[in-house]
C-alpha positions in Angstrom: -16.5 -6.0 11.7 -17.1 -8.9 9.5 -14.2 -9.3 7.0 -16.4 -9.2 3.9 -18.1 -6.1 5.1 -14.7 -4.5 5.8 -13.5 -5.4 2.3 -16.6 -3.8 0.8 -16.4 -0.7 3.0 -12.8 0.1 2.0 -12.5 2.5 -0.9 -9.7 4.6 -2.3 -9.6 7.8 -0.4 -8.2 10.7 -2.4 -8.9 13.6 -0.1 -7.7 13.8 3.4 -8.2 16.3 6.3 -5.2 17.9 7.9 -5.4 15.8 11.1 -2.3 13.7 11.8 -2.6 9.9 12.0 -2.2 8.9 15.6 1.0 7.0 16.5 -1.0 4.1 18.0 -2.9 3.6 14.7 0.3 3.8 12.7 1.9 1.2 15.0 -1.1 -1.1 14.4 -0.9 -0.6 10.6 2.8 -1.4 10.6 2.3 -4.5 12.8 -0.3 -5.8 10.3 2.3 -5.4 7.6 4.9 -7.2 9.7 2.8 -10.3 10.2 1.4 -10.5 6.6 2.4 -13.6 4.8 5.4 -13.6 2.4 6.9 -16.4 0.2 8.8 -18.8 2.4 8.4 -16.2 5.2 11.4 -14.4 3.9 9.8 -11.0 4.9 11.5 -8.9 2.2 9.2 -5.9 2.8 11.0 -2.7 3.6 8.6 0.2 4.5 9.7 3.8 4.6 7.4 6.0 6.8 7.0 9.5 5.4 5.4 11.8 7.9 7.5 15.0 8.1 6.9 18.1 6.0 10.4 17.6 4.4 9.8 13.9 3.4 6.3 14.6 2.1 7.6 17.5 0.0 10.2 15.2 -1.4 7.5 12.7 -2.3 5.6 15.4 -4.2 8.6 15.6 -6.6 8.1 11.9 -7.5 4.4 11.7 -8.0 1.3 14.0 -8.4 -0.8 11.3 -6.6 0.0 12.1 -3.0 -3.4 13.6 -2.3 -1.8 15.8 0.4 -2.0 12.9 2.9 -0.3 13.6 6.3 1.3 10.2 6.3 2.6 8.1 3.4 4.1 4.6 3.4 6.6 3.8 0.7 6.3 0.1 0.2 9.5 -1.6 -1.0 11.2 -4.9 -1.0 14.8 -6.0 -0.6 15.7 -8.1 -3.7 18.6 -9.7 -1.9 16.1 -11.2 0.6 13.0 -12.0 -1.5 12.4 -15.6 -2.5 13.0 -16.5 -6.2 10.9 -19.2 -7.8 13.2 -22.1 -8.8 11.5 -22.9 -12.1 12.1 -19.5 -13.7 13.8 -17.3 -11.1 10.7 -15.1 -10.8 11.4 -12.7 -7.9 8.4 -12.9 -5.6 9.2 -9.6 -3.8 6.6 -7.6 -5.7 4.0 -10.2 -4.8 5.0 -10.2 -1.2 4.8 -6.5 -0.7 1.5 -6.4 -2.6 0.2 -8.8 0.1 1.7 -6.7 2.9 0.3 -3.4 1.4 -3.2 -4.9 1.0 -3.2 -6.1 4.6 -2.2 -2.7 5.8 -4.8 -1.0 3.6 -7.5 -3.1 5.2 -6.2 -2.3 8.7 -6.3 1.4 7.7 -10.0 1.0 7.0 -10.6 -1.0 10.1 -9.1 1.9 12.1 -11.4 4.4 10.5 -8.7 5.9 8.3 -8.4 6.1 4.6 -5.8 5.2 2.0 -5.3 4.5 -1.7 -2.8 2.4 -3.6 -0.6 4.6 -5.8 1.5 2.9 -8.4 1.9 6.0 -10.6 5.4 7.3 -9.6 8.9 7.5 -11.0 10.7 4.6 -9.3 14.2 6.0 -10.3 13.3 9.4 -8.9 12.0 7.7 -5.7 15.3 5.8 -5.3 17.3 9.1 -5.9 15.2 11.4 -3.7 15.0 9.0 -0.8 18.5 7.6 -1.3 17.3 4.0 -1.5 20.1 1.4 -1.7 20.3 -0.5 -5.0 18.7 -3.6 -3.6 15.6 -1.8 -2.3 12.8 -1.8 -4.9 9.8 0.6 -4.5 6.5 -0.9 -5.5 3.7 1.2 -4.1 2.9 4.4 -2.3 0.1 4.4 0.4 -1.1 7.8 1.3 -2.9 7.4 4.6 -5.0 9.8 6.8 -8.4 10.8 8.1 -10.7 11.1 5.2 -12.0 14.6 4.4 -15.7 14.9 5.2 -16.3 15.3 1.5 -14.4 12.1 0.6 -16.6 9.5 -1.1 -16.0 6.3 -3.1 -15.4 6.6 -6.8 -18.8 6.2 -8.7 -17.6 2.8 -10.1 -16.5 1.5 -6.6 -19.5 -0.8 -6.2 -19.6 -1.9 -9.8 -18.3 -5.5 -9.8 -18.5 -8.3 -12.4 -20.6 -11.3 -11.6 -18.4 -13.9 -10.0 -18.9 -16.1 -13.1 -16.9 -13.6 -15.2 -13.8 -13.9 -13.0 -13.9 -17.4 -11.5 -13.5 -20.7 -13.4 -13.4 -24.3 -12.2 -10.9 -26.8 -13.6 -10.4 -25.0 -16.9 -10.8 -21.7 -18.7 
C-alpha cells in the first residue's frame, strides 16, 4: 500500500473483537519499533508486552482507556540511555518513543489490525503495578487487536486543516 494511503486509512480503533493477535504479526510490529529512528541511535525504547489475562487486568487499574484489547504495548524509555540535548539537557526519550510508537501504529494498520494511542493513564500507578525500575519512564499505551466489525473512525477523523494553516515557510 502507498504510504500516504496507509496514513490516511489508519484510525484510532476503540473496539476490538476477542480474537488474539497472531504471534507473527506481533513480531513484525515489535521489529518495526526496533528499527525506528531514535536520537543518536541510542535506542532508549523499552516496550512491555501485555497479553495475559493477569497483565491486562493490572492495566485496567491504571487506565479506563484499555478498550478491552487482547494485546497492549506499554511504551517506555530508559532515561539512563536516552540522548540529552547539550544546549538545555532536554531528554529526547519521549520524542524517541513517540517515533517508535508511531511506526508501530502504522505497521499495525498495515497488518490489518487496529490500535489507538492512549496517553491518559496514571504513570505512577503504571510504575507501581508493573514494578518498573525508576529509570523506565512510561509514555504511551497502545491497545492492539482485530477491530470489531462495528469499529469505525471517529466522525472528525477525516477533518483536517488546509496545509496552509499548519505549514509555514521561512517565518511564522
